[in-house]
N, C-alpha and C positions, 0 to 999 in steps of 0.2 A: 162388949166386943164380940164380934162374930167368930164362929168356929170355922175350921177348914171345911170345905165342901166334901161331901162323900161321893165317891164315884163307884157305881156298881155295874157289873156286866151280867146280863142275863145268859141263860144257857144257849140261847140262840145267837149270842154275840152282840146284842144291842147294848150300848153304853148309856147309863143313866147318871147324870151329874146333878146332885142335890145340894142346894145351898141352904144351910140352917144356921141358927144362932142360939145363944144361951137361953132365950126365953121360950124355947120350944115352940116357936111359931110354926105354922104350917109349912111343910117342905115345898119349896119350889123346885120341881124336877124338870130338867131339860134332857131331851133324848138326842143323842148323837148317833146318827144312823150307822148301821153296820157297814164296814168297808171304808170308814174314814180314818180312824187312828186309834192307837192305844197309848201313844206317847203324847202327853200334853206338855207344853213349854213349862218347865219347872216341876214336872211330876211324871214319874215312871209308873205306869199302871201294870201290875202283874195279874194276869188272867189266864184261865185255862184255855180260853178261846183266842189267845194271842197269836197262835200260829196262823189263824185264818184272817187276822186283821192287819192291814198295812201298818208299818211302824211309825210313819211320820204323818202327823196331822196336817191337813190342808190349812196352814197357819196364816195364809195371806189375808183371810177375812178377819180384819181386826175389830169388826163391829158385831160379830156373832156372839152366840151364847158361850162358846168356848172361851172367847176373850174375856167375858165378864167373870166366868167361873175361875179362870186362871188368875186374873188380877186380884179377885177377892182372896183366893187361896194364898197367893204370894204375900198379900198384905198381912194376912193372919198368921203366916208361918215365919215372917221375918223375925218375930220375937216369940220365944218359947214361953212355956208356963212360968218359968222362973226368971224371965227377963233376959235369958241368954240368947245371943244371936247364933243362928244356924246357917250351915251351907245347904242350899236347896238341892236335893237329889234330882238332877235333871239329866239323866243319861240317855243319849241317843242310842237307839238300837236299830240295826239294819235288817230289813227283810228282803225277800226276793224282789220287791218292787223298788228298792233303793237303787241309787246310781252306782254305788260301789259296795261290794261284799266285804264284810269284816273278815280279815284273815291275818295270820302271823306272817311276818316278813323275815326272810332268811338273809343274814348279813355275814360276810366273811371278814375276819380280822387275821391276816396272815394265814396260818394253817387252821385256825379255829373256825368252826361253823356255828353261828349263833342264830337264835330265833327271837325276833323282836315282837313283843305283844302289841296289839293295837294301841295307837297313841292316845294318851289321856290329856285332855285340855281343861283348864280351869279358867272360867270367865269371871272377872271381878268387876261387876257393874252395879253401882248403887241403885240405878233405875233401869227398867227395861225400856229399850228404844230400838230404832231400826238398826243401829250398829251392832248391838248385842244379838238381835235377830239374825243379822247377816252372818256373824261368826257361828251362831247356832246352826243355821242351815248348812254352812260350809263344813262344819264338823260332821254333820250327818252325811253329807255327800262324800266326804273323804273317808268315812267309816271310823271316825274317832269317837271315843267316849268323852262326853262333855259334862262338866259340873258347873253350876253357877253359884257365886257367892255375892251377897249384897253388902257385907260389912268386912272390915279388916280382920276382926276376930274370927268370924266364920271362915274367911278365906284361909287364914293360917291353920286353923283346925282341920279344914278339909284337905289342905296340901300335905300336912303331916300324916294324914290318914292314907292318902292315895298316891302321893309322890308323882304328881303330874309331870309330863315331859314339856308341856307348853303352858304358860300362864299369860293371859291377856288382861291387862289392867287399864281401866278407863282413866286417862290422864287429862281429860278435857275439862272437867269441873272439879273444883277443890272444896266446894261447900259441903260435900258429903263425907269425903275422906281425902287424906293426903296420899296421892298415888306413889310418890317417891318414898314416903315413910313405909307404906305397905310393902314396896319392893325391898327396902332395906331389912324389914323384919323377916321376910321370907329368905333373903340371902344370908341371914344370920344362922340359918339352920343347915345342918349337914347335907340333907338330900338335895338342896338347891344347887349344888355344884354340877348336877347333871340336868338342870332345867333351863329352858330358854324362856325369858320373860320379855313380853312385847308390850310397848306403851302405845296406846291409841291417843293421838294428839289431835287437836282441832285443826281444821283446814281454814287458816286465816287468809282470806282472799284479799288481794291488793297489797299485801305486805311485801315490800321490795327486798327485804333481807330474809334469807333462809335461817330458820332457828337452828342453833348449834345442838348437836347431839351429845356433846360432852357432859352436860349436867345429867342427862339420862344415863349415860354409861357409868358415871361416877356413882349414881344411885343404885346401880346393879342391873339396869335394863340391858338387854342384848340388841334389841332392834326397836325401830320407831315405825309406826304405821299411821299415816295421815288418814283421818276418818273418811271412810268410803263404805256405805252400807250395801253396796252392790255385792250380791252373794258370790259372784265369780271372782271379784277382786279379793274378797276375804279367803275364798278357796285357794286361789293362786298363792296368796301369802302363806297360808298354812302348809301347802305342799312344798313350797321352797324351804320353809323352816324344817320340815320333816326330812327332806333329802339333803339338807345342809347341816345345820347345827345339831339337830336331834340325832341324826345318824352318826355324826362324829362323836357326840357325847355318849351315845350308846356303846360305841367301840371303846371309848376310854373307860367306860364303866366295866366293860368286860375285862379290861386289863387288871382289874383288882384280883381276879383269879390267878393271873400270871404272877403278880407280886406275892400273892399268898403262897404259891408254889415255891417262889424264890426264897421267901422268908423261912419256909420249913424244909428247904433243901439241905441235904447233908454235905453237899459239895460247896466250897467257897466260891462265890460269884462276885466279880467286880466289873462294873461298867464305867468306862471312861469316855470322854469326848475324843474327837479326832486329834485334839492337841494334848491328849493324855491327862486331862483334868478329871479327877475322880468324881463321878456323878452318883454312884450307888454302890453300896456293899451290903451283903446280906448277913444275918447273924452268924452263919457258919464262918464267914470271912472274919468277923470280929473275934470269934473264939479262936480261930487259927492264928491270927496275927497279934492278938492281945490289944487291939485298938478298939475304941468306941467310934461308931460311924461319924459322930460329930467332929472327931479329930481328923477324919480322912476326907469327907465330902468337901469339894471345892479346892482341894490341894492338887498340885501336879505330882505325877509319879516321881519326878526328879527330886522333889523335896523330901521324899522318904529315904531313910538310910538303906544302903545296899549291902548285900553280903559280899565278902571278898573271896568266896569260894567259887564263884562263877568265872569262867574264862573271860579274858579282857574284851574280846570282840563279840561276846554272846548277844549283848543288847543291840549292837549294830546289825547282827545277823537277823534278830527277831524283827527289828524295825524295817529292815530291807524287805522282809517277807510280807509283813502285814500291811505296809504302805502300798503294796501292789494289790491289795484286796485278797490275799491268800491266807488261809489258816496256818497257824504255827502250833506245833505240839512238841513238847520235850520236857526235859528235867531242868528245873531252875531252883536256885537257892535264894530264899528270901530271909530277910532279917526281921524278927519279931520286935515288938515294942520293948521287950525285956532285954534285947540285945543279942540273943542267941539266933543262930541260923538254922533254918529248917529246909529240908529238901521237898520240893513239890513237883507233882506231875501237872504241867500247865498246858492248857489249850486256849489259844487266843483267836477269836473269831471276829473279823471285821464286819461291820454292819453297813451295807450300802444303802444310802438314802437317795433323796431327790437329785436328779442330774447325774446319777451314777457315781457320786462322790461318797467317800467313806465318812460317815457321820459319827460313829461310835465304835468302840472295841469292847467285846465281852470276853472276860477272862474267867475260865473255869479251872479251879485249882483243887487238887487232892493231895493230902499229906502222904508222902512216901515213908514207909517204915513204921507206920502206926500199928499195923498188924500183919500177920503172915500173908493175907490176901493182897494187901497193898504192896508188900515186898515183891510178891510174884508179879504183880501188875507193873511195878517199876522196872523189874528185870526185863520184862517183855517189851516195854515201851521206853527203854533207856535211850534209844536214838531219838534225837530231835528232828522234826521233819516239818516241812512246809507243804500244805495240802492245797491243790488248786490245779486248774487245767493249764494255766500259763505260768508254770513254776520255773524259776531260775535256779533252783537247787540251793538257795542260801542255807535253808534250815536242814537240808540233808547233809550239812557239813559234817564230815566224819570226825571232826575234832571233838565232837560231843556224842559219839556213837556208842553203841553197846560194847563195852570193853571186857566182857567176859571172854576168856580165852579157851573155852571148850571148843569153839569153832565148829559147832554143829550147825550145818546149813539147813535148818528146818524150814525157815520162812520161804526160801526159794523153791521148795518142793511141796509146800502145803498151800497156805493162803495166797501166796504170790503166783501160784500156778493154776489158779481157778479160771474158769472160762468167763467170757464177757458177761453172760447173763447172770452168773453168780456174783460178779462184781457189782452189777447194777442192783441186785437184791441184797447185797451185803451178806451173802451166804457163801459158803464154800462147799464145793463138791466133795463128798466124803471119799469117793474113789481116788481122788488125788492124794489122799493121805496114806493109802495102803502101800507103803513103799519100803519100810524099814526091814521087813522080813519077807522071805519067800517060802519059808517052811511053816507048817502049822504049829508053831510053838505057842505056849500059853500066852506070851506077851502079844503075839499076833492076834489071838482071839480077843484079848482085851481091847486092842486097838480097833478091831473090826466092830466090836460092840459099841465103842465110843463113836466111831464113824456113823453107825446106823442111828445112834441117838441124836447126832447132830442134825440129821435130815429134818426132823420134826421139832427142833428146838428153836427158841427165840434167838435173835442175833446175839444178845448178851451171853446166853448159855453156850451158844456155838463158839463164841470167842474164848470163853473160859475153857471149854473142852479143847480148843486149839492149844492152849497153854499146857493143859494136861498131857496132850499128845507130845508136845515138845519135850516135856520132862521124861516121858516114858521112852522116847526114842534115843535118849542118850545112853552111852555105854558105861556111864559112871553113876548109876542109880544109887549105889551105896557108898560112893566116895564122899568124904566130908566136904561141906562147902561153908566158907567163912561168911558170916553175916555181921555187919557192923551196925551201930546204932543209927547212923545217918545213911547207911547204904552207899558210902562213898565208893565209886567204882575204882578209883586209883588205889585206895587203901586195900580194898578187897583183892585186887590183882597182885599187889606187892606182897601182902601176907599170904595170899593163896598160892603164889608161886613158890614160897618157901615151904609150904606144906605138901606140895606135890612134885612129882618128877616132871620138870618142864618139857622134856622131850616126849614123854608118853602121850600127852594130849595131842601133840602135833603129828608125830609119826604113827601113833597108834589110833587114837580116837578118830581123827579126821579121815585118815585113809581107810580105816576099817569101815567107817560109816559110809564113805563114798562107794566102797565096793558093794555094800548092801543096796545103795541107791541104784547102782547100775543094773541090778536084776529086776527092778520094780517098775521100769518105765512103761510097761504095758498096762499098768493100772492108772496111769496119769490121765486126767480128763482131757478130752479132745478140745483144742482151742477153737475159737470162732473162725469163720471163713473171712476171706479178705473183703467180701461184699457186705459182711455183717459187722464190720468194725464200727464201734461207737462213734458218733459224730465228732466228739472232742478229739479222739485219737486220729480220725480220718483228716480232720482239719490240720492237725500238726503234721501229718505225713504228706500233705500236699506240698510242703516245703522241703521234703527230704533230699531233693537234688541240689539244694543250696549248701555251700560250704558253711554258712552261718547257722545251719540247722541246730536247734537247741535240744540235745539229747536228754538233758536233765528234765525238761518239760515232759518229754515222752516218758521218762522214768517215773515221773510223778503220777501222770494220768493213767499209766498202766500198772501202777502199784508194783514197781520194780520188775516188770516183765517187758522191757522194751524190745528185747531181741526177737521175740515171736512176731510182734507186730511189724517192726521194721524189716525183719527178714522176709515176711510175706510180701511186703511191698517191693523191696529191692529185687528179690528173686523173681517176682512176676515181671518186673521191668526188663530183666535180662533173659527171660524165657528159660529159666532153669528146669521147670517141669517138662517143657517140651523137649529139651535136650536130653534129659535123663529118662524120658518116657515114663514118668511116674505121675501119680495123681496129686492133686492139690492137698488132699487129705493126708497122703503119705508125707508130703513135705511139711505140713502143719505138725504132724505127730513128731517128726524128726526135730523140728525147731523147738518143740515143747520139751522133748527129752534132753536136748543139749542145754537149753536154758535152765532146766531143773538141776543140772549138775554144775552150774556155776554157784559159787558160795556168796549168798547175799550178805553174809556177815563180814566179808572182806570190804575194806574201805575203798580200794581201787580195783583190784582184779575180780570184778563181778560181771554179771551179764550186761550192765550198762557200758562197761569198758568194751566188751565184745561187740555190742551194738555200735559203739562209736567207731571202732576199727572197721566194722563192716560198712558203715556209712562212708568213711574216708576212702576205703578200697573202691566202693562203687563210684565215688566222685572221681577218683583217678582213672578208673576204667572208662569214664565218659569223655576223657580228653582225647583229642584227635591224634596226638603223637603216640599215645598208648594204644589206641584202637588200631593204628597201622602196624603195630608190632605183634599183637596177640590175636589168636583165633578164639572161637567161642569156647573151646575146651579149656583154654587158659583162663578165660574170664570166669567160667563156672568154678574151676579149681581155686581161683583167687577168692571168690566169694565164700566158698565152703571153708577154705583155710582161715579166712578172717573170722568166720563164725565160731570155729572150734579152737582157735589158736591158744586160748587160756582156759579151756574147760577143766573144772575140778582143781583150779589153782588154790593152794592152801593159804595164800597170803604170806608166804615166806620165799626167800630167794634160793637159787641153786646152791650157793655157798653155804647158807644156813643148813639146808638139808644134808649136804655132804658132811659138814662138820658135826652135825648131830647124829650121823649114822642112821638116817631114817630108812624106812622100808623102800621108799622110792629110790633113794640114792644107791642102796645096795642092789636093787633090781636092775638099774640102768648103769651100774659101774661108774658112778660119779660123773657121767658124761651127758651133757644136755638133759639133765634129769627131768625137769618139768616139761620141756618141749617134747621129749620122747613120750612122756606120760600123756600129754594132751592129745597127740596124734593117735597113740595106741588106744586110748580110751574112746576117742571119737569113733573110730572104726568098730570097736567092740560094741558100743551103744547102737550103732547103725545096724550091725549084723545080728544083734541079739533078738530083735523082734521084726518079723516081716512087715508089720504095720507101719514101721518107721524106717524101713530100709529103702533109701532113695536110690540105691545102686542096683536094685534087684533086676531091673529090666534092661540094663545096658550090656553090651557085649564084653566078654572077658578082656580082650585086648584093650578096648577103650577104658574099661575099669582100671586096669593096671597102670595105664598112662595117667589117668586122672588121679589115682591114689598116689603115684610117685610125685606128681606135681604138688599135691596137697601136703604131703610129708615134707618135701623140700622147702616149701614156703614157711610152714610152721617152725621147722628147725632153724630157719634163717632168722627168727626173732630172738634166738639165744644171743645175749649181748656179748659174750666172750669172743664171738666171731664177727662182731660189728665192723671193726676196722678192716678186717680181711675182705668182707663183702663190699665195703665202700671203695677200697682201693681197686678191687677187680672191676667194679662198675665204672670208676673214673678212667682207668687205663684201657678198658676194653670198649667202652661206649662213648663217654664224654669227650675224651681227647681225640679219638679218631673222627668222630662226627664234627667236632670243632675244626679239625684240620681240613676235612673234606669241604665243609661249608666255606672256609676261607679260600680254598683253591677254586671253588666254583665261582665265588664272587670276583676273584682276580681274573679268571679266564672268561668271565661273562657267559658261561654256559651252565645248563642244568645238569647236575650229576646225580645219578640214581644210586651212587655208592652209599649215601646216607641210609637209604631204606634197606639196602642189603646188609649193612652193618647191624642194624637193629633187628633184622629178621633172621639172623643166624641162630640155630638152636641154642648154642651156648649163651649168646647174649639175651635171648628171650628168657632164659632161666634167670639171668642176672636182673633183668627188668622186673620180673615177678618177685624176686627176693627183695629188691629195693622198694618196690611198691608196697608190700605188706609191712616192711620195716618202717617206711615213712608213715603208713597208716597207724602203726602200733604206737608211735611216739609223736603223733601229729597234734596232740592237744595243746602244746605251747603256741601253735600257729592258729588256734581257734580265736574267736572274739575274746577280748580281755576278761570278761566276766566268767566265761567258760574255762579259760586258762587258769584263772585263780582258783576256781573250784577244784579242777583236776589236781592242781599243785597241793591244795590242802588235803585231798584224799590220799595221794601217794605219800605225802609226808606223814600222815597218820599211820598208814600201813607200815612204813619203815620204822616209825617210832615204836609201834607195837612189837615189831620183831626185835628191835634193840632192847626194849624192856624185857622181853622174854630171855634174851641172852644174858642180861644183867642178873636176872633171877636164877639162871642156871649156875 
């Protein structure tokens, strides 16, 4: 039996092909001229001169010496010395003369950027023919690496060694091997799940019935190719496979790294379908809940036992949020397999699929109370919230909000007061946090150092330092704080109230802290201009002239800073800067300072309520009957009054403050305590810093008139005078106007008395009072979903006050 031919390349690059046998007969040497090829079908020649030799042999001459040498070599190499079958190493290599340069392909899978190596193809043909040649040349043209196997054994061995992306099996003849059996043997291996297998079938001409592909699919084939030795047809088939199945399988293969990360993640992860059927849980979830994944996958969430520690409507609130494609985050009690309840910090993220529909929900869960860090995180994130640009505020429900009663309004003047660019980068401006001290005390130095460190820190570290700043800014650094095993907010508040003086935190800590804030507004970061408002916010504000405007959506996308953005839009519409002769930067700074002094910890009386009242006031001012009664000064005064009417509200009523003997009640002699404080503080903040003094350029007489109008309207929101104002309005305006209109209709003439009634100075004051009062309590007249949310918020705030009274 003859040996394999030996091929030599001279220093000049000339190829010599020698055919020899075991009898040492004289060598027959065939010279292949330089410039033809270094790659022979079935043989890859490695040579120092390879760079100067084209990679593809002119293979069309089937009768030349190259054909004879190759055929003899293949026959001799089909069977090794020990009788074992081998895969013929026939790798195509592409040179500068090839049609396509071999290169790696960049593929994106979501945020991942992957690099796909050149495609590897395995040809399984018992005999060389025009069809195998067609695929061979197609692989070379496409820049693929190609191997050829003649037997099932060598094919399986070669595949397990190289893990080809495409396998082409000759299914035309069965006398050499069973193509379907070969396919099944390959499919039985693990690497084949990412491989496309193509069956080459015979072209039976004249057969009226098309052969079914089901037997091939059942055997493991992915595609069928009717024999066609044309190189372009083979090339087109391979390119379609590459850009179709191969690319998809490559992306799926890359998902293994994602699942590896999930399997080793310390946070519990649960993935459910849009119908809340559990599809995946990671080991951390199994450890946290005590279940094995086999007990969970395939079950609906409703089948699992629920904890009775959650409020009744919490699940409805969560579903209402996530069904709209918004993220939800908050505290949730889950029941473990053992029956005990655990408190979790949960974030649920809807996954939007094809057609814009929600296809899955990803839940990320952390155990609260497992260590000190988790306790602090749970304290900071106690409020449940829905995150998204079209937010209806279901998960901002204050029935599950942070119930700590220290009432330190840190969020509203730190992370919630950062500018738009910092919001986009998820970073906070450190200057916005230098607010709790105005003297160079040691604590101020510490805060300054932390602020500086935040500038060059990662998002995670910056958020952790935010929590450190929140702790440092409290006036009760050394006061004991109760911690329970489950960090139950209700139990903590009840027992904590018994340990502390209930009034001290309200009248002392809140008000003292507010006074510190008042002196620090010059350090607050300058907000963005009205022209630079992010698109999401700008899109919402396009509808701000409508009564159905959803203030909770604006609250969500502005991270609880709706007053600045809505104020910029409304004030620009009414020409406030032009009337006050102040710059837009001054107005922006003023709005920033005012919003920073609203307490974000309040369920109801926060900057969102102020923005809602401002919106209602602007809506009323746009009505023709109101326009005819008020001049521009009245309009500006009404807008400013609406903006500041509840600034620094402590979340308690006047009666509570008076009965508790708070500092504010003593200061204002138990008379319109909060309303007097709101107006006084508003003018103090405005005059404190020239950068935010919107009144600095108007005349003194005009300023006094404007100031008096603002004070009068804010004091009118005091509810003890409610019926007095209503009766005056009805008797002085409504009844006279109704009588005049009745007389005008009966006499058939137009009477201008109606206008004169509304335009009298006394009645203009009544109109302004009634307008801001209506705006202040207008939320029951909003769309039902907004009305329900406002009702929940005010109920929570009153409940917190009642609980405080019970603890006293």
